[in-house]
N, C-alpha and C positions, 0 to 999 in steps of 0.2 A: 852156291858154290863159287868161290872166287877162282877164276882162271887167269893165269899170268898173261898180260897183254901180248907178249912175244910169242905165245903159243897159239893165239887166235888167228884163224885163217879168214882173211877178208872175203866176203861173198857178195855178189851183186844180186840181191834179192828181187830186183826188178826185172831180171832176165826172164824172158818168156820161155827159155829152155829149161828152167827149173820146174819141177812139179808144183802144182797149185798149193798143196799143203805146205811145202817149204817156203814158197813165196809169201804165203799168208801168215804162217806161224813164226818164221825167222829163228829157227834153232841156232844156237851158237855152234860153230865148227872150230875144233882145235886139234893141234897135232901133238901127240905124246910119243916120243921116240920114233918108231917107224909106222905108227898107226894114226889114222884120222878118226876123230870122234865127233859125233853130232849129238847135242843135248838140248832138250827143252824141259825146264823145270828147275827147282832150287838146288838139286844135287843128283848124283848118279843113283842113289838109292830110291828116291821117289820120283825122279824125272823119267823121261823117255830117252833112251840112249841107244845109239847105233854106232857101229865102228866098221872100218875097212882099211884096205891098203891104199885106197885113193879117196878123195872127197866124194866122188860119185858112188863108190862102194859104201861109204859111211851114210850117205843120203839114202841109198837103197835099203840098207839095213834099218835105218831109222824109220823109214816109211812102213816097213814090215812090222816093227815094234809098235809104232803108232797105231796101226790098224788092229793089231792083236790086243793092245791095251784097251782100245775103245770098245771092243767086243766083249771083254772079259772083266769089266769093272762095274762098280756101282756108284750111286750118287755121292758117296763120301770121298771119292777120289778127286782132289782139288785140281790136279793137272789135267785129268780127263775132262772135268767140267769146264775148265778154261778153254780147252781145245774145242769142245762142242759149242760153247758160247761164241767163240771166235769164228768158227766156220758157219754157224747158223746165222750170225750177224752179216756174213758176206753171202748168204743164200747158197752155201755149198755144204754138202753132207757127204762124209766118206765112210760112215759105219753102218 
């Protein structure tokens, strides 16, 4: 999914204040009208998407969707496989 550069919210992914999953996976955060969106994946249909009134709310919703997706998917889900591989490589597991 192509997101216009002016909509993307810069995030310091090295900040220790961010949850581990966000620091490791680095989802894109963007603003659309009055909502913030957090996306990991090729598009909103197949990726993991969270939203909220603030960046923190979007991150919180995204983490909830991430955990739900990892618990309810199979080996054919490329986004979930990428997440599992990424977190396993860093010796962390969230599902």
